[in-house]
C-alpha positions in Angstrom: -13.9 23.6 8.9 -13.4 19.9 9.5 -13.7 17.6 6.5 -15.3 14.1 7.1 -15.4 11.1 4.9 -19.1 11.7 4.2 -18.1 15.2 2.8 -15.6 13.6 0.5 -18.2 11.1 -0.8 -20.8 13.9 -1.2 -18.4 16.2 -3.1 -17.0 13.5 -5.4 -13.5 12.3 -6.1 -12.6 14.9 -8.6 -13.8 17.8 -6.4 -12.1 17.1 -3.1 -10.9 20.0 -1.0 -7.1 20.6 -1.5 -6.2 19.9 2.1 -7.9 16.6 2.2 -6.5 15.5 -1.1 -2.8 16.3 -0.1 -3.4 14.4 3.2 -4.5 11.3 1.3 -1.4 11.5 -1.0 0.8 11.6 2.1 -1.2 8.6 3.6 -0.7 6.7 0.3 3.0 7.3 0.3 3.4 6.5 4.0 1.5 3.2 3.7 3.4 2.3 0.7 6.6 3.0 2.6 5.6 0.7 5.4 4.4 -2.0 3.1 7.6 -1.9 1.0 9.9 -1.9 4.0 8.1 -4.7 5.7 7.6 -6.7 2.5 11.2 -6.5 1.7 12.2 -7.5 5.3 9.9 -10.6 4.9 10.9 -11.6 1.4 14.7 -11.0 1.4 15.7 -14.3 3.0 13.1 -16.2 1.1 13.8 -15.3 -2.5 16.8 -16.1 -4.8 19.6 -13.6 -4.8 21.4 -12.1 -7.8 25.1 -13.0 -7.0 28.2 -13.9 -8.9 31.7 -14.7 -7.5 32.6 -11.0 -7.4 29.3 -9.0 -7.3 25.9 -9.0 -5.5 23.1 -7.0 -7.0 21.2 -6.1 -3.8 17.5 -5.2 -3.8 18.1 -1.7 -2.8 20.0 -1.2 -6.1 17.2 -2.3 -8.4 14.7 -0.5 -6.2 16.7 2.7 -6.7 16.8 2.2 -10.4 13.0 1.8 -10.6 12.6 5.0 -8.4 14.9 6.8 -10.9 12.7 5.7 -13.7 9.7 7.1 -12.0 10.9 10.6 -12.9 9.6 9.8 -16.4 6.7 7.4 -15.6 4.7 9.4 -13.1 3.4 6.6 -10.9 1.2 6.8 -7.9 2.4 7.9 -4.5 1.9 4.5 -3.1 4.2 3.0 -5.7 6.8 5.5 -4.9 6.5 4.7 -1.2 6.7 0.9 -1.8 10.0 1.2 -3.7 11.5 3.7 -1.3 10.7 1.3 1.5 12.4 -1.6 -0.4 15.5 0.7 -0.9 15.7 1.8 2.6 15.2 -1.7 4.0 18.2 -2.9 1.7 20.4 -0.1 3.1 19.9 -1.2 6.6 22.2 -4.2 6.2 25.9 -4.2 7.0 26.9 -5.6 3.6 25.0 -3.3 1.2 27.9 -2.8 -1.3 28.1 -4.1 -4.9 31.4 -6.0 -4.5 31.4 -9.2 -2.4 34.1 -9.5 0.2 
């Protein structure tokens, strides 16, 4: 049985078939991941950085801390995707460590 968007509207948001609901959760996470990665790629050179003479707090570090806090907060799948994208984008750089060289 194929489920269309009209079927979902007819059934109502609380009564979606399980397969369709799980698919939308994956879509929310995936879109958040893309949005987080591309947003971090765009904003990283344009926002102030948290640096001292010895240390640099990269955006992947604070994004990972926020992801860890999500264990207790139970956010949406889109929010988890956004911060996962930010963390993955930060790890794509060569100088991703805490100490400055």
